[in-house]
C-alpha positions as CSV (number, residue, x, y, z in Angstrom):
1,M,-57.9,-19.8,-2.6
2,T,-56.8,-19.6,-6.2
3,P,-58.9,-18.1,-9.0
4,S,-59.5,-21.6,-10.5
5,E,-60.8,-22.8,-7.1
6,T,-63.3,-19.9,-6.9
7,G,-64.3,-20.2,-10.5
8,V,-63.3,-16.6,-11.3
9,R,-60.8,-16.4,-14.2
10,P,-58.3,-13.6,-14.1
11,R,-58.9,-10.8,-16.6
12,V,-56.6,-10.1,-19.5
13,E,-56.0,-6.3,-19.4
14,G,-53.5,-3.5,-19.6
15,E,-50.3,-4.0,-21.5
16,R,-50.9,-7.7,-22.0
17,E,-54.2,-7.0,-23.6
18,Q,-52.6,-4.5,-25.9
19,E,-50.0,-7.0,-26.9
20,I,-52.6,-9.6,-27.8
21,L,-54.7,-7.1,-29.8
22,G,-51.6,-6.0,-31.7
23,A,-50.7,-9.6,-32.5
24,T,-54.2,-10.1,-33.8
25,L,-53.9,-7.2,-36.2
26,D,-50.6,-8.5,-37.4
27,V,-52.0,-11.9,-38.1
28,L,-55.1,-10.5,-39.7
29,A,-53.1,-8.2,-42.0
30,E,-50.8,-11.1,-43.0
31,L,-53.1,-14.0,-43.3
32,G,-56.6,-12.6,-43.7
33,Y,-59.6,-13.4,-41.6
34,D,-60.2,-16.9,-42.9
35,L,-56.7,-18.1,-41.9
36,L,-56.6,-16.3,-38.7
37,T,-57.1,-18.7,-35.7
38,M,-57.0,-18.3,-32.0
39,D,-54.0,-20.6,-32.0
40,A,-52.1,-18.4,-34.5
41,V,-52.8,-15.2,-32.4
42,A,-51.8,-17.0,-29.2
43,A,-48.5,-18.1,-30.8
44,R,-47.8,-14.6,-32.1
45,A,-48.6,-13.0,-28.8
46,K,-46.7,-15.8,-26.9
47,A,-49.8,-16.6,-24.9
48,S,-51.9,-19.6,-24.4
49,K,-55.2,-20.0,-26.2
50,A,-56.9,-20.3,-22.8
51,T,-55.7,-16.8,-22.1
52,L,-57.4,-15.4,-25.1
53,Y,-60.7,-17.1,-24.2
54,R,-60.6,-15.6,-20.8
55,R,-61.1,-12.2,-22.4
56,W,-62.9,-12.9,-25.8
57,R,-65.6,-15.3,-26.6
58,G,-64.2,-16.2,-30.0
59,K,-62.5,-15.0,-33.2
60,P,-65.2,-12.4,-34.2
61,E,-65.0,-10.6,-30.9
62,L,-61.2,-10.7,-30.8
63,V,-60.8,-9.3,-34.3
64,V,-63.3,-6.5,-33.7
65,A,-61.6,-5.6,-30.4
66,A,-58.3,-5.5,-32.2
67,V,-59.6,-3.2,-34.9
68,R,-61.3,-0.9,-32.4
69,H,-58.0,-0.8,-30.4
70,H,-56.1,0.2,-33.5
71,H,-58.5,3.1,-34.1
72,A,-58.5,4.2,-30.4
73,T,-56.3,7.2,-31.2
74,T,-59.1,8.6,-33.4
75,A,-61.9,7.5,-31.1
76,T,-62.5,11.1,-29.9
77,V,-64.7,13.1,-32.3
78,P,-62.5,15.9,-33.7
79,D,-63.5,19.5,-33.1
80,T,-61.3,21.7,-35.2
81,G,-63.9,24.4,-35.9
82,T,-64.5,23.5,-39.6
83,L,-66.0,20.5,-41.4
84,R,-62.9,20.1,-43.5
85,G,-60.6,20.1,-40.5
86,D,-62.7,17.6,-38.6
87,L,-62.9,15.2,-41.5
88,V,-59.2,15.4,-42.2
89,A,-58.5,14.7,-38.5
90,A,-60.9,11.8,-38.4
91,Y,-59.8,10.1,-41.6
92,C,-56.0,10.7,-41.7
93,G,-53.2,9.8,-39.4
94,S,-52.6,6.7,-37.2
95,G,-55.5,4.3,-37.5
96,G,-57.1,6.5,-40.2
97,I,-58.0,5.7,-43.8
98,D,-54.4,6.5,-45.0
99,D,-52.8,4.1,-42.5
100,P,-51.3,1.2,-44.5
101,Q,-52.0,-1.4,-41.7
102,A,-55.5,-0.1,-41.4
103,Q,-56.0,-0.6,-45.2
104,A,-54.7,-4.2,-45.0
105,V,-56.9,-4.9,-42.0
106,L,-59.9,-3.4,-43.8
107,A,-59.4,-5.5,-46.9
108,A,-59.4,-8.6,-44.6
109,V,-62.5,-7.4,-42.8
110,V,-64.5,-6.7,-45.9
111,T,-63.8,-10.3,-47.1
112,A,-64.7,-11.7,-43.7
113,M,-68.1,-9.8,-43.6
114,G,-69.2,-11.5,-46.8
115,R,-68.3,-15.0,-45.5
116,D,-69.0,-14.9,-41.8
117,P,-72.4,-13.6,-40.8
118,E,-71.5,-13.7,-37.1
119,F,-68.4,-11.6,-37.6
120,A,-70.4,-9.2,-39.8
121,E,-73.0,-8.7,-37.1
122,V,-70.4,-8.1,-34.4
123,Y,-68.3,-5.7,-36.6
124,R,-71.4,-3.7,-37.6
125,R,-72.5,-3.4,-34.0
126,D,-69.3,-2.7,-32.2
127,F,-67.2,-0.9,-34.9
128,I,-69.3,0.6,-37.7
129,G,-72.1,1.7,-35.4
130,P,-69.8,4.0,-33.3
131,K,-68.1,5.2,-36.4
132,I,-71.4,6.2,-38.0
133,A,-72.4,8.0,-34.8
134,A,-69.1,10.0,-34.7
135,S,-69.4,10.9,-38.3
136,R,-73.0,12.2,-37.9
137,T,-71.8,14.3,-34.9
138,I,-69.2,16.0,-37.2
139,Y,-71.8,16.8,-39.9
140,E,-74.5,17.9,-37.5
141,R,-72.1,20.2,-35.8
142,A,-71.1,21.6,-39.2
143,R,-74.7,22.1,-40.1
144,E,-75.2,24.2,-37.0
145,R,-72.3,26.4,-38.2
146,G,-73.9,26.8,-41.6
147,E,-71.4,24.6,-43.5
148,V,-74.0,22.0,-44.4
149,H,-77.2,22.7,-46.3
150,P,-80.4,22.0,-44.3
151,D,-81.7,19.7,-47.0
152,V,-78.6,17.4,-47.1
153,D,-79.4,13.8,-46.3
154,L,-76.6,12.9,-43.9
155,A,-77.2,9.2,-44.3
156,I,-76.0,9.6,-47.9
157,L,-73.4,12.3,-47.5
158,A,-71.6,11.1,-44.3
159,P,-70.3,7.8,-45.7
160,S,-69.4,9.3,-49.0
161,L,-65.8,10.3,-48.2
162,A,-64.8,6.8,-47.1
163,G,-66.7,5.2,-50.0
164,I,-64.9,7.3,-52.7
165,V,-61.5,6.9,-51.2
166,L,-61.7,3.2,-50.6
167,H,-63.1,2.7,-54.1
168,R,-60.0,4.4,-55.5
169,A,-57.8,2.4,-53.2
170,F,-59.2,-1.2,-53.6
171,L,-60.6,-1.1,-57.1
172,L,-58.3,1.4,-58.9
173,G,-55.2,0.7,-56.9
174,E,-54.5,4.4,-56.1
175,P,-52.4,5.0,-53.0
176,V,-54.4,6.6,-50.2
177,T,-52.8,9.8,-49.0
178,P,-53.9,12.9,-47.2
179,A,-53.7,14.7,-50.5
180,L,-56.2,12.3,-52.0
181,V,-58.5,12.8,-49.0
182,G,-58.2,16.5,-49.4
183,R,-59.1,16.4,-53.1
184,V,-62.2,14.3,-52.5
185,L,-63.2,16.7,-49.8
186,D,-62.7,19.9,-51.8
187,E,-64.1,18.6,-55.1
188,V,-67.0,16.4,-54.0
189,I,-67.9,16.3,-50.3
190,L,-67.7,20.0,-49.2
191,P,-69.5,21.4,-52.3
192,A,-72.2,18.8,-51.9
193,A,-72.5,19.6,-48.2
194,L,-72.7,23.4,-48.7
195,H,-75.1,23.5,-51.8
196,G,-77.4,20.7,-50.9
197,P,-79.3,18.3,-53.2
198,H,-80.2,19.2,-56.8
199,H,-83.9,19.5,-57.4
200,P,-84.5,19.7,-61.1
201,T,-87.7,21.2,-62.3
202,T,-89.9,18.9,-64.4
203,G,-92.8,19.5,-66.6
204,T,-92.3,23.3,-66.9
205,T,-90.7,25.3,-69.7
206,T,-90.3,28.9,-70.4
207,S,-91.1,30.4,-73.7
208,K,-90.4,33.8,-75.1
209,E,-93.3,35.9,-76.3
210,T,-93.2,36.9,-80.0
211,P,-93.0,40.7,-80.2
């Protein structure tokens, strides 16, 4: 009895799945999310569209799966022993923030999130959610080592590195390099982490007594 006769469709997995996900990233980087279609991915991967639908419900799920696959090499939370080392390991290298393909894909993804609510929901749930959790683990571990001030709001600090670097890349046109990541860490992120928030005193002044 064949899979079609039993109603069970064969899974797309292993090397074939990786080929399809790689083709998805290539099309996404070249055409953007709006012009990416299941047909275009199928043609690039030399597969049928039905093959894609055996594994992914539609374009949002396929694209998010491809982005997650590209970042698989950095999926493990780094543990170098220092906050700086962990952040460099997490943000640089293959699939990291300085990866040219990752930057092209991210540009397409940001545009897609503003135009496709379904994609935005899937991307936030399946990609950004795990990234936030991994980042928080890095900072909480650093806090236990005394590298992060107890009063630091990690919800503000943790996304700051990516925010600053991507601002310089997408708005200012500056190349993203490990050196840039290191400068942002050393001049902004690490001092803020160590010294904590600034609490200015208000309503009090000191005066010198007249002798």
